[in-house]
C-alpha positions as CSV (number, residue, x, y, z in Angstrom):
1,M,75.4,-145.3,108.8
2,A,73.8,-143.0,106.3
3,M,71.8,-140.0,107.1
4,R,69.0,-139.5,104.5
5,A,67.9,-135.5,104.1
6,L,65.1,-133.6,102.7
7,I,65.8,-130.4,100.9
8,V,63.2,-128.0,101.4
9,D,63.7,-124.6,99.6
10,D,61.3,-122.9,97.0
11,E,64.9,-121.9,94.5
12,A,65.6,-124.6,92.3
13,D,69.3,-123.2,92.5
14,A,69.5,-123.3,96.7
15,R,68.2,-126.8,96.4
16,D,70.4,-128.0,93.9
17,N,73.2,-126.1,94.9
18,L,72.9,-127.7,99.0
19,R,72.4,-131.6,97.4
20,L,75.9,-130.6,95.2
21,M,77.4,-129.2,98.2
22,L,75.9,-132.2,100.2
23,E,77.7,-134.9,97.9
24,E,81.1,-133.3,98.1
25,H,81.4,-132.4,101.6
26,C,79.1,-134.9,103.7
27,P,78.8,-138.1,101.6
28,E,77.1,-139.6,104.7
29,V,74.1,-137.7,104.3
30,T,72.1,-139.1,101.1
31,V,69.2,-136.5,100.1
32,V,66.3,-138.5,99.2
33,G,64.0,-135.8,98.0
34,M,63.5,-132.3,97.6
35,A,60.3,-130.2,97.5
36,A,59.6,-126.7,97.1
37,S,57.0,-126.0,99.2
38,A,56.4,-126.9,102.5
39,E,53.2,-128.6,101.5
40,A,54.9,-130.6,99.0
41,A,57.8,-131.1,101.6
42,R,55.1,-132.9,104.3
43,D,54.0,-135.4,101.2
44,L,57.5,-136.6,101.1
45,I,57.9,-136.7,104.7
46,A,55.2,-138.9,105.1
47,T,56.5,-141.2,101.9
48,E,60.4,-141.1,102.4
49,D,60.1,-141.5,106.6
50,P,63.8,-138.7,106.3
51,D,66.4,-138.7,109.2
52,A,66.5,-134.8,109.0
53,L,65.3,-131.8,106.7
54,F,67.6,-128.7,105.6
55,L,64.8,-126.1,105.6
56,D,64.3,-122.4,104.1
57,I,62.6,-120.5,106.6
58,K,61.2,-117.6,103.8
59,M,59.2,-119.3,101.5
60,P,55.7,-118.3,99.0
61,G,52.7,-118.8,101.3
62,E,54.0,-121.2,104.2
63,D,57.1,-120.6,105.6
64,G,59.4,-123.4,107.5
65,F,58.7,-122.4,110.9
66,S,55.0,-123.2,110.0
67,L,56.0,-126.6,108.4
68,L,57.9,-127.3,111.4
69,R,54.9,-126.6,113.3
70,S,52.8,-128.5,111.2
71,L,54.3,-131.8,111.9
72,P,53.5,-134.2,114.5
73,L,56.1,-134.6,117.5
74,P,58.4,-135.3,118.0
75,H,60.3,-133.5,115.1
76,I,62.4,-134.1,112.3
77,P,65.9,-132.8,113.6
78,V,65.7,-129.8,111.3
79,I,69.1,-127.9,110.2
80,F,67.8,-124.4,108.6
81,T,68.9,-122.6,106.1
82,T,68.0,-118.9,105.0
83,A,70.1,-115.7,103.2
84,Y,68.5,-113.2,106.0
85,D,69.9,-113.8,109.3
86,E,67.7,-111.9,111.3
87,Y,65.6,-115.2,111.6
88,A,68.5,-116.8,113.7
89,L,66.9,-116.4,117.0
90,R,63.8,-117.5,116.8
91,A,65.6,-120.7,114.6
92,F,67.1,-121.9,117.7
93,K,64.4,-120.9,119.7
94,E,62.3,-123.3,117.8
95,N,64.6,-125.8,118.8
96,A,66.8,-126.0,115.2
97,L,69.2,-128.4,115.5
98,D,71.8,-126.0,113.5
99,Y,71.2,-122.7,111.1
100,L,73.1,-122.4,107.8
101,E,72.8,-118.7,106.5
102,K,73.3,-118.7,102.7
103,P,75.7,-118.6,100.7
104,I,76.3,-122.0,102.7
105,D,80.3,-121.7,103.7
106,P,80.9,-125.7,103.4
107,E,83.0,-125.4,107.1
108,E,79.8,-124.6,108.7
109,L,77.7,-127.5,106.4
110,E,80.2,-130.2,107.8
111,R,80.2,-128.9,111.1
112,A,76.1,-128.3,111.2
113,V,76.0,-132.4,109.9
114,G,78.4,-133.2,112.7
115,K,75.5,-131.8,115.6
116,L,73.3,-134.2,113.0
117,A,75.9,-137.6,113.5
118,R,75.6,-137.1,116.9
119,L,72.6,-136.4,117.4
120,L,70.8,-139.1,114.7
121,G,74.0,-141.6,117.2
122,D,75.9,-142.4,114.2
123,P,78.4,-144.9,115.8
124,G,80.4,-144.5,113.3
125,E,80.7,-141.5,113.5
126,M,83.0,-141.0,116.6
127,M,85.5,-143.7,115.4
128,R,85.6,-142.5,112.3
129,R,87.6,-139.1,114.1
130,G,89.3,-140.4,116.8
131,D,91.4,-142.9,118.4
132,S,91.0,-145.7,120.9
133,L,92.3,-143.2,123.9
134,Q,89.7,-140.5,122.6
135,S,86.6,-142.9,122.6
136,L,88.1,-144.1,125.9
137,M,87.3,-140.5,127.6
138,S,84.5,-140.1,125.6
139,D,83.1,-143.0,128.1
140,P,81.5,-141.4,131.4
141,A,82.2,-144.4,133.2
142,S,85.8,-143.6,132.2
143,P,88.3,-142.0,135.0
144,L,89.2,-140.1,132.0
145,S,86.4,-139.3,131.5
146,T,86.8,-135.9,132.1
147,R,90.5,-135.3,130.4
148,M,91.0,-134.6,126.8
149,A,93.3,-136.0,124.8
150,V,95.1,-134.1,122.9
151,P,97.5,-134.9,119.6
152,S,100.9,-133.1,120.4
153,R,103.7,-133.2,117.9
154,D,105.7,-135.4,120.8
155,G,102.6,-137.9,121.9
156,L,99.8,-136.9,123.7
157,V,98.9,-134.3,126.4
158,L,96.3,-135.5,128.4
159,L,94.3,-132.2,130.0
160,R,91.0,-131.5,132.5
161,H,88.1,-130.5,130.9
162,E,87.6,-127.7,133.5
163,D,91.4,-126.2,132.8
164,I,90.7,-125.5,129.2
165,L,89.3,-122.3,128.4
166,Y,89.3,-122.2,124.9
167,L,90.9,-123.5,121.6
168,E,92.2,-121.8,118.6
169,A,92.8,-123.1,115.1
170,S,96.1,-122.2,113.1
171,D,95.9,-123.4,109.9
172,S,95.4,-127.5,110.0
173,Y,96.8,-126.6,114.1
174,T,94.9,-125.8,116.8
175,V,96.0,-124.6,119.9
176,V,94.7,-125.0,123.2
177,H,95.1,-122.2,125.8
178,V,94.7,-123.6,129.7
179,K,94.2,-121.4,132.8
180,D,98.1,-121.2,134.0
181,G,99.1,-119.2,130.2
182,K,100.4,-122.3,128.7
183,R,98.9,-123.3,125.5
184,T,99.8,-127.3,124.4
185,I,99.9,-127.1,120.0
186,S,97.7,-130.3,118.4
187,S,98.1,-131.7,114.9
188,K,94.7,-132.2,114.9
189,H,92.2,-129.4,113.0
190,I,89.6,-127.7,115.0
191,R,87.0,-129.5,113.5
192,V,88.3,-132.8,115.4
193,F,88.0,-131.4,118.4
194,E,84.3,-129.5,117.9
195,T,83.5,-132.8,117.1
196,N,84.5,-134.8,120.0
197,L,84.1,-132.5,123.3
198,D,80.9,-132.4,124.9
199,P,78.6,-129.5,123.1
200,K,76.9,-128.5,126.3
201,K,79.8,-127.1,127.3
202,F,82.2,-126.7,124.6
203,F,81.4,-123.9,122.0
204,R,81.9,-123.0,118.8
205,V,82.3,-119.0,119.0
206,H,83.8,-118.8,115.6
207,K,85.2,-120.9,112.6
208,S,88.9,-120.5,114.4
209,Y,87.7,-120.6,118.1
210,I,86.3,-123.1,120.7
211,I,85.5,-121.8,124.1
212,N,84.6,-123.4,127.6
213,L,81.0,-122.3,128.1
214,E,82.1,-123.2,131.7
215,H,84.8,-120.0,131.8
216,L,82.7,-117.5,129.8
217,R,82.5,-114.6,132.4
218,S,80.2,-111.9,130.2
219,F,79.3,-111.4,126.1
220,S,80.9,-107.8,124.8
221,R,79.2,-106.1,122.0
222,S,81.2,-103.1,122.6
223,E,84.7,-104.8,122.1
224,G,83.1,-106.0,118.4
225,N,81.1,-109.3,119.5
226,M,83.5,-110.6,122.2
227,A,83.0,-113.7,124.6
228,V,85.4,-112.5,127.7
229,L,86.6,-115.1,129.8
230,D,87.2,-115.3,133.1
231,N,91.5,-114.7,132.4
232,G,90.3,-111.6,130.6
233,A,91.2,-113.4,127.2
234,L,88.9,-112.0,123.9
235,V,87.6,-114.6,122.0
236,P,85.4,-113.1,118.8
237,V,82.4,-114.5,118.3
238,S,81.5,-114.4,114.2
239,R,78.1,-113.5,113.1
240,R,76.7,-116.6,112.0
241,R,77.7,-118.3,115.1
242,L,76.7,-114.9,117.6
243,P,72.4,-116.0,117.6
244,E,73.1,-119.4,119.4
245,L,75.2,-118.6,121.5
246,L,73.1,-116.0,123.3
247,A,70.4,-118.3,122.7
248,M,72.1,-120.8,124.9
249,I,73.4,-118.1,127.2
250,N,69.7,-116.9,128.1
251,T,69.0,-120.8,129.3
252,F,71.5,-120.6,132.1
């Protein structure tokens, strides 16, 4: 299932750059139009009926927030793009699906598109990234749905979600840290786990780390923007991911 998107940005270079990045890194997204203003975007939305918007925030005249508020409910899923990180928290308060800071990182773009695919219910997304056992474990009716299959060098290790503290990227491998202090090394990239884990429980706080929110004890700025887990482990939170994490904490 292809996803149809509009790019809204007042800078022509930014529009073209994002379109090329989507073509290269997210071929499942088809750019059906590009607009340089909120007014032009409304016309395109009416004619193209896109699945999502990649929306710049700071534009001359009417900004991205104003455009979003002017759209009829329910809103089209929006991935905000901006060079100004001070808008991040407001973006999530406006129910944005995601937020990309310019210059856009390809991995962050892939992560955002993965969230969009899950939201739109792309039936092929999970099959492209997991095998039949992982699909069974994601079925709420399955007795395995509370466990995660970790592909390892020797086969599969089944871990209960509640026992997982955090996941750590190590090159193309992923290290899964659990409550008893043991570690399991998976041959899968951390992006695969991010796509398959429940985003309400597991949150990617950094390009190299995913934490289990049920084990989040506190957040420390004094330690340099660190998530503090139940076992005392300090996990770094990137500047890109911090606003969304704080927004999630505020809704607990």
